[in-house]
C-alpha positions as CSV (number, residue, x, y, z in Angstrom):
1,X,-0.2,-0.1,0.2
2,X,1.3,3.4,-1.1
3,X,2.5,5.6,2.5
4,X,1.5,8.6,0.6
5,X,-1.2,9.7,-1.9
6,X,0.6,13.5,-1.7
7,X,1.4,14.8,-5.2
8,X,4.8,13.9,-5.7
9,X,5.3,16.3,-9.3
10,X,8.6,17.7,-8.2
11,X,8.7,19.6,-11.6
12,X,6.0,21.7,-10.3
13,X,7.2,23.1,-7.4
14,X,9.8,25.8,-7.2
15,X,12.5,26.3,-4.7
16,X,10.5,29.4,-3.3
17,X,7.8,27.3,-2.4
18,X,9.5,24.5,-1.5
19,X,11.6,26.4,1.3
20,X,7.9,27.8,2.5
21,X,6.3,24.7,3.2
22,X,9.7,22.8,4.9
23,X,9.3,25.7,7.5
24,X,5.7,24.6,8.0
25,X,6.0,21.0,8.6
26,X,2.5,20.5,10.7
27,X,1.0,21.6,7.1
28,X,3.2,19.9,4.6
29,X,4.9,17.1,6.0
30,X,2.6,14.9,3.5
31,X,3.1,17.0,0.9
32,X,7.1,17.0,0.9
33,X,6.8,13.6,1.8
34,X,5.6,12.8,-2.2
35,X,8.2,15.5,-3.2
36,X,10.8,13.4,-1.4
37,X,10.0,10.2,-2.8
38,X,9.3,11.8,-6.4
39,X,12.8,13.1,-6.0
40,X,14.0,9.8,-5.6
41,X,12.8,8.5,-8.7
42,X,14.6,11.6,-11.0
43,X,17.6,12.6,-9.0
44,X,20.2,9.4,-8.7
45,X,22.4,11.5,-5.8
46,X,19.2,12.0,-3.7
47,X,18.2,8.1,-4.5
48,X,21.5,6.8,-3.3
49,X,22.4,9.2,-0.4
50,X,18.8,7.7,1.0
51,X,20.2,4.3,0.0
52,X,23.5,4.6,1.8
53,X,22.2,5.7,5.1
54,X,19.9,3.2,5.6
55,X,21.7,0.0,4.2
56,X,24.9,1.0,6.4
57,X,24.2,-0.7,9.5
58,X,24.1,-4.6,9.5
59,X,21.3,-4.2,12.6
60,X,23.0,-7.2,13.9
61,X,21.6,-8.0,17.7
62,X,21.3,-10.4,19.9
63,X,18.8,-11.3,23.1
64,X,19.4,-11.7,26.3
65,X,17.1,-12.2,29.9
66,X,16.5,-9.6,32.5
67,X,17.2,-12.0,36.1
68,X,17.0,-10.2,39.6
69,X,18.7,-13.8,40.7
70,X,21.3,-14.7,37.6
71,X,22.9,-16.9,39.7
72,X,19.2,-19.0,40.7
73,X,19.1,-20.3,37.0
74,X,22.6,-21.7,37.1
75,X,21.6,-24.5,39.1
76,X,18.7,-25.5,36.6
77,X,19.8,-23.9,33.1
78,X,17.3,-26.1,31.7
79,X,14.5,-23.8,31.8
80,X,16.5,-20.8,30.8
81,X,17.5,-22.5,27.9
82,X,14.0,-23.4,26.7
83,X,13.0,-20.0,27.0
84,X,16.4,-18.5,25.1
85,X,15.3,-20.8,22.0
86,X,12.0,-20.0,21.7
87,X,12.4,-15.8,22.4
88,X,15.3,-16.2,19.5
89,X,12.4,-18.1,17.0
90,X,10.2,-15.4,17.8
91,X,12.7,-12.7,17.4
92,X,13.5,-14.8,14.2
93,X,10.2,-14.4,13.0
94,X,10.2,-10.9,13.3
95,X,12.8,-11.1,10.8
96,X,14.8,-7.7,11.8
97,X,17.6,-8.0,9.8
98,X,15.7,-7.7,6.4
99,X,12.4,-5.4,8.1
100,X,14.8,-2.5,9.1
101,X,16.2,-1.3,6.4
102,X,13.3,-1.0,4.7
103,X,11.6,0.5,7.5
104,X,15.0,3.1,7.4
105,X,14.7,3.2,3.8
106,X,11.1,4.6,4.1
107,X,11.7,6.9,7.5
108,X,14.5,8.6,5.5
109,X,12.4,9.4,2.3
110,X,9.2,10.0,4.1
111,X,9.9,11.5,7.4
112,X,7.8,9.0,9.3
113,X,6.5,5.4,8.6
114,X,3.4,4.0,9.8
115,X,3.5,0.2,9.9
116,X,1.0,-2.0,11.2
117,X,2.0,-5.6,11.9
118,X,-0.2,-9.0,10.4
119,X,1.2,-11.9,12.5
120,X,-0.5,-15.8,12.1
121,X,0.6,-19.1,12.6
122,X,3.0,-19.2,9.7
123,X,5.2,-15.5,10.6
124,X,5.2,-11.8,10.8
125,X,4.4,-9.2,8.0
126,X,3.9,-5.4,7.8
127,X,1.7,-3.4,6.2
128,X,2.2,0.6,5.6
129,X,0.0,2.8,6.1
130,X,-0.6,6.2,3.9
131,X,0.9,9.3,6.3
132,X,-1.2,11.6,5.1
133,X,-4.2,9.3,6.6
134,X,-2.0,8.9,10.3
135,X,-0.1,11.3,12.6
136,X,1.6,10.0,15.7
137,X,-0.5,10.2,19.3
138,X,2.0,9.3,22.2
139,X,4.8,7.8,22.9
140,X,4.9,4.1,25.1
141,X,7.8,2.3,26.4
142,X,9.4,4.2,24.0
143,X,7.5,3.3,21.1
144,X,5.5,5.8,19.1
145,X,2.2,4.8,18.4
146,X,0.0,6.4,16.0
147,X,-4.0,7.5,15.0
148,X,-5.7,7.2,11.4
149,X,-7.9,9.3,10.3
150,X,-10.6,6.7,9.0
151,X,-13.3,9.3,7.8
152,X,-10.7,9.6,4.7
153,X,-11.2,5.9,3.6
154,X,-13.1,5.5,0.8
155,X,-15.5,2.3,0.6
156,X,-13.4,0.4,-1.6
157,X,-10.2,1.0,-0.4
158,X,-11.3,0.0,3.1
159,X,-11.0,-3.7,1.9
160,X,-7.2,-3.2,1.8
161,X,-6.7,-2.2,5.4
162,X,-6.1,-4.7,8.4
163,X,-9.3,-6.3,10.0
164,X,-9.2,-3.9,13.0
165,X,-9.4,-0.8,10.8
166,X,-12.0,-2.4,8.8
167,X,-14.0,-3.0,11.9
168,X,-13.4,1.0,12.9
169,X,-14.5,2.2,9.1
170,X,-17.4,0.2,9.4
171,X,-18.7,1.4,13.2
172,X,-18.0,5.1,11.7
173,X,-20.4,4.2,8.8
174,X,-22.8,3.1,11.2
175,X,-22.9,6.2,13.3
176,X,-20.1,5.2,15.5
177,X,-18.3,8.5,15.7
178,X,-18.4,9.5,19.2
179,X,-15.4,6.5,20.0
180,X,-13.5,8.7,17.6
181,X,-11.3,11.1,18.7
182,X,-12.3,14.7,17.1
183,X,-14.6,13.0,15.4
184,X,-12.7,11.4,12.8
185,X,-8.8,9.8,14.5
186,X,-8.9,6.3,15.7
187,X,-6.7,5.2,17.8
188,X,-4.6,2.2,16.4
189,X,-3.7,-0.6,18.7
190,X,-0.4,-1.7,20.1
191,X,-0.1,-3.8,16.4
192,X,0.3,0.0,15.2
193,X,3.9,1.3,15.0
194,X,5.9,4.4,14.1
195,X,9.5,5.4,13.3
196,X,10.7,8.7,12.7
197,X,14.3,10.2,14.2
198,X,12.7,13.6,15.0
199,X,12.3,14.6,18.0
200,X,10.3,17.1,18.1
201,X,6.9,14.5,16.2
202,X,4.9,15.4,18.9
203,X,5.0,19.1,19.0
204,X,4.3,19.4,15.1
205,X,1.2,17.6,15.3
206,X,2.7,14.0,15.0
207,X,3.8,14.3,11.9
208,X,7.3,15.1,10.5
209,X,9.6,16.1,7.8
210,X,12.3,14.0,6.1
211,X,15.8,14.2,7.6
212,X,16.9,15.1,4.4
213,X,14.3,17.9,3.7
214,X,16.8,20.6,3.1
215,X,18.8,18.4,0.6
216,X,15.6,18.3,-1.5
217,X,15.9,22.2,-1.8
218,X,19.5,21.3,-3.4
219,X,18.6,18.3,-5.5
220,X,15.6,20.0,-7.2
221,X,18.4,23.1,-8.4
222,X,20.3,20.0,-9.5
223,X,17.3,19.2,-12.0
224,X,16.8,22.9,-13.2
225,X,20.3,23.3,-13.9
226,X,20.4,19.7,-15.9
227,X,17.0,21.0,-18.1
228,X,19.4,24.3,-18.7
229,X,22.1,22.6,-20.0
230,X,19.7,20.7,-22.3
231,X,18.4,24.2,-23.7
232,X,22.5,25.1,-24.1
233,X,22.8,22.0,-25.8
234,X,19.5,22.2,-28.1
235,X,21.1,25.9,-28.9
236,X,24.8,25.0,-29.6
237,X,23.3,22.3,-32.5
238,X,20.8,24.9,-33.6
239,X,21.9,26.5,-37.5
240,X,20.1,29.0,-39.2
241,X,20.1,28.9,-43.3
242,X,19.4,31.6,-45.2
243,X,18.4,32.5,-48.3
244,X,18.6,35.9,-49.9
245,X,15.7,37.0,-52.3
246,X,17.6,39.3,-55.4
247,X,16.0,42.7,-55.7
248,X,16.1,45.7,-58.6
249,X,18.1,49.0,-57.9
250,X,15.1,49.9,-56.1
251,X,15.1,47.1,-53.5
252,X,12.1,45.4,-55.0
253,X,11.9,41.8,-55.4
254,X,12.6,40.4,-58.7
255,X,10.6,37.1,-58.2
256,X,6.7,37.0,-57.5
257,X,5.7,35.9,-53.9
258,X,4.7,32.3,-54.7
259,X,7.9,31.7,-56.1
260,X,9.7,33.0,-53.5
261,X,7.6,30.3,-51.0
262,X,7.9,27.7,-53.7
263,X,12.1,27.8,-53.1
264,X,11.3,28.6,-49.1
265,X,9.6,25.5,-48.7
266,X,11.7,23.4,-50.3
267,X,14.6,24.5,-48.6
268,X,12.6,23.5,-45.0
269,X,11.8,20.3,-46.4
270,X,15.9,19.4,-47.1
271,X,16.9,20.5,-43.9
272,X,18.1,18.2,-41.0
273,X,16.6,18.5,-37.6
274,X,18.0,21.8,-36.0
275,X,18.2,23.7,-38.6
276,X,15.8,26.8,-39.5
277,X,15.3,28.5,-42.7
278,X,14.9,32.3,-43.1
279,X,13.8,33.9,-46.5
280,X,14.2,37.7,-46.5
281,X,16.0,40.4,-49.1
282,X,18.3,41.6,-46.5
283,X,21.9,40.7,-45.9
284,X,22.1,38.4,-43.2
285,X,25.4,37.3,-40.9
286,X,25.0,34.0,-38.9
287,X,25.9,34.5,-35.3
288,X,27.8,31.2,-33.7
289,X,25.8,30.8,-30.0
290,X,28.2,27.7,-29.3
291,X,29.2,27.6,-25.8
292,X,27.3,30.6,-24.8
293,X,27.2,30.6,-20.8
294,X,27.9,26.7,-20.8
295,X,30.8,27.0,-18.8
296,X,29.0,29.2,-16.2
297,X,26.0,26.4,-16.1
298,X,28.7,23.3,-15.5
299,X,30.1,25.7,-12.5
300,X,26.5,26.6,-11.3
301,X,25.9,22.6,-11.6
302,X,29.4,21.2,-9.9
303,X,28.3,24.0,-6.6
304,X,24.6,22.9,-6.1
305,X,25.9,19.1,-6.6
306,X,28.7,20.2,-4.1
307,X,26.3,22.0,-1.8
308,X,23.6,19.1,-2.0
309,X,26.3,16.7,-0.2
310,X,27.2,19.1,2.1
311,X,23.0,19.9,2.9
312,X,22.6,15.9,3.5
313,X,25.9,15.8,5.6
314,X,27.4,13.0,3.9
315,X,31.0,12.8,1.7
316,X,30.9,13.1,-2.1
317,X,34.3,10.5,-2.2
318,X,31.2,8.0,-1.2
319,X,29.8,8.3,-4.8
320,X,33.0,9.3,-6.6
321,X,32.2,12.7,-6.4
322,X,35.6,13.9,-4.7
323,X,39.3,13.6,-4.6
324,X,40.0,14.4,-1.1
325,X,41.8,11.8,1.2
326,X,40.6,8.4,2.5
327,X,41.2,9.8,6.2
328,X,38.0,12.5,5.4
329,X,36.0,9.7,4.0
330,X,36.3,7.6,7.0
331,X,35.8,10.0,9.1
332,X,32.7,10.6,7.2
333,X,31.6,7.6,7.2
334,X,32.0,7.2,11.1
335,X,30.3,10.5,11.5
336,X,26.9,9.0,9.3
337,X,26.9,6.1,11.6
338,X,27.2,7.6,14.8
339,X,24.3,9.4,14.1
340,X,22.2,6.1,13.3
341,X,23.8,4.2,16.2
342,X,22.6,7.5,18.4
343,X,18.8,8.4,17.1
344,X,17.9,5.0,15.0
345,X,19.1,1.6,17.0
346,X,17.5,3.0,20.2
347,X,14.1,3.4,18.5
348,X,14.3,-0.2,16.7
349,X,15.5,-1.5,20.5
350,X,12.3,0.0,22.2
351,X,9.7,-1.7,19.8
352,X,11.6,-4.7,19.5
353,X,12.0,-4.9,23.7
354,X,8.2,-4.5,23.8
355,X,7.4,-7.0,21.3
356,X,9.3,-9.5,23.7
357,X,7.7,-8.3,26.6
358,X,4.4,-9.2,25.4
359,X,5.2,-12.4,24.7
360,X,7.5,-12.8,27.4
361,X,6.8,-16.4,29.4
362,X,6.8,-16.5,33.1
363,X,10.1,-17.4,34.6
364,X,11.7,-14.2,32.8
365,X,11.5,-11.2,30.4
366,X,14.1,-11.0,27.1
367,X,15.4,-7.4,25.7
368,X,17.6,-7.2,22.4
369,X,20.5,-5.0,22.2
370,X,21.4,-3.7,18.5
371,X,25.0,-3.3,18.2
372,X,26.6,-0.3,17.4
373,X,28.3,-1.8,13.9
374,X,28.3,-0.8,9.8
375,X,29.5,-2.8,7.4
376,X,32.2,-0.3,6.7
377,X,33.8,-1.5,10.2
378,X,32.5,-4.9,10.8
379,X,36.4,-6.6,11.0
380,X,37.5,-4.2,13.6
381,X,34.6,-5.0,15.6
382,X,35.0,-8.5,15.7
383,X,38.5,-8.4,16.1
384,X,37.6,-6.1,19.4
385,X,34.9,-8.6,20.3
386,X,37.5,-11.3,20.3
387,X,40.1,-9.4,22.1
388,X,37.8,-9.1,24.9
389,X,36.7,-13.0,25.0
390,X,40.1,-13.1,26.9
391,X,39.0,-11.1,29.4
392,X,35.7,-12.7,29.9
393,X,33.7,-11.0,27.1
394,X,30.5,-11.8,26.1
395,X,30.4,-14.7,23.5
396,X,26.3,-14.2,22.5
397,X,28.3,-10.6,21.5
398,X,31.0,-11.8,19.6
399,X,29.0,-14.3,17.8
400,X,26.1,-11.4,17.2
401,X,29.5,-9.3,15.6
402,X,30.1,-12.2,13.4
403,X,26.5,-12.0,12.1
404,X,25.0,-15.1,13.8
405,X,21.4,-14.1,15.2
406,X,19.8,-15.3,18.3
407,X,18.5,-18.4,16.2
408,X,21.5,-19.2,15.2
409,X,23.1,-19.1,17.6
410,X,20.6,-21.4,19.8
411,X,20.3,-23.8,17.1
412,X,23.9,-23.7,14.4
413,X,26.3,-24.6,17.4
414,X,24.5,-27.3,19.0
415,X,23.6,-28.8,15.6
416,X,27.2,-28.8,14.1
417,X,28.5,-30.0,17.6
418,X,26.6,-32.2,18.8
419,X,24.3,-33.8,16.1
420,X,26.6,-33.9,12.9
421,X,29.6,-34.1,15.3
422,X,31.7,-31.4,12.7
423,X,34.6,-31.1,14.8
424,X,35.3,-35.5,14.1
425,X,35.3,-35.0,10.3
426,X,36.7,-31.5,10.0
427,X,40.1,-32.3,11.7
428,X,42.9,-29.9,10.2
429,X,45.5,-31.6,7.6
430,X,48.9,-32.5,9.2
431,X,51.7,-30.2,7.9
432,X,54.3,-28.2,9.2
433,X,52.0,-26.1,11.4
434,X,49.8,-28.6,12.8
435,X,52.5,-31.5,13.7
436,X,55.3,-31.4,16.2
437,X,58.1,-32.4,15.4
438,X,61.5,-33.1,18.2
439,X,64.4,-31.2,17.1
440,X,67.0,-34.4,18.8
441,X,65.9,-36.4,16.4
442,X,65.9,-34.0,13.6
443,X,61.7,-34.2,12.7
444,X,59.6,-32.1,10.7
445,X,57.0,-30.0,12.4
446,X,57.5,-27.3,15.1
447,X,58.3,-28.0,18.6
448,X,56.4,-30.2,20.9
449,X,54.4,-27.5,23.4
450,X,53.9,-29.0,27.1
451,X,50.5,-27.4,27.1
452,X,48.8,-28.8,23.5
453,X,45.7,-27.2,21.8
454,X,42.7,-29.5,21.6
455,X,43.4,-30.0,17.9
456,X,46.6,-31.3,18.4
457,X,45.6,-33.5,20.6
458,X,42.9,-35.4,18.7
459,X,45.5,-35.3,15.8
460,X,47.9,-37.3,18.2
461,X,45.1,-39.5,19.5
462,X,44.2,-40.1,15.5
463,X,47.5,-41.6,14.9
């Protein structure tokens, strides 16, 4: 379902009007969201920036129990092991690594995304609600909840909405508007959730502008500059062909007008596209307009592109538009990630914590933790987590840093070690690195260790 029915025709608006709209989010948020979506379709740089910011994070995560007395569970861990497995299965049903990049892209495109959770025995899916019908109403445990204006939904369109919304619409049609807020707003249950990173959303009437709304102005300037360059190209390739009419000593044409018209039309038919024919008795000089103003238009386009990157707060080097140092690019990526770590990940963690609390069984409440990691620093994060293991660091965090989901942790390791007995088959090959030789007997291999590793012991036992 479309997230907005606002007019997304970016060509039908000028820069001045767009700036006015950005100053009044409460009235123009829905329309700006439509313009942002339209701009993403026609401006590749604006689209790439949104794609970059929404896909830079790995959304790696783990789940852990909230226990008042962890020692009590250590004596009888079976119940907690079962609870962990069940929680991992439910977290996998919610499928955050698939859904969160989509939610983030919609949020950066429209400012807000309103999602409704559809769940059955087979799985969980999300349906997006149109932003021009919704507004954020309040925050519950760090989760945004929203209302819908069901009076704007037609009888034919209501069939595409969830059962809850259909029931509320039917009640309204039957005269039940007294149950609606302000006679039109229906409070959606906790199956509905809204995501936005605008902290002023509640003070703006429950709506928000896209985070990169200011970049839409620069993107519009780029499109206008490109249009002007197309006009320049047409002008550069245009030619005027002049046919002079012979005149007598008194300046009167020596040919009749019908004859002149025949010659003129014959010339027009023979000219290629982009050429114009003129016929008159005057001396006409050709003035070349090739390149007129082109340098200025190219300079304007370059400045506008640079302004777009600066307005969006990202480095042009990401898209091969800048040749500054790699260190500057690395720092830019770190700043982009820090913004997402601080605002996006905590918001998503609040939502999944709420969902886990709803399904929590007796004996423990579970929470999720989304790791501050991106595709650009994953190797470094894994190395740091691995080093922390020697000081008692979390194994679950380390496995999450490597990209494993809670369900994979709960099942894959046990399946490999206890069912497949994979270590019995994946034995290290006997090389000089894995064999131990006796230096006194001039045997090959590294010297024997007083404390051999488990792999070395298995190899020696198999010989």
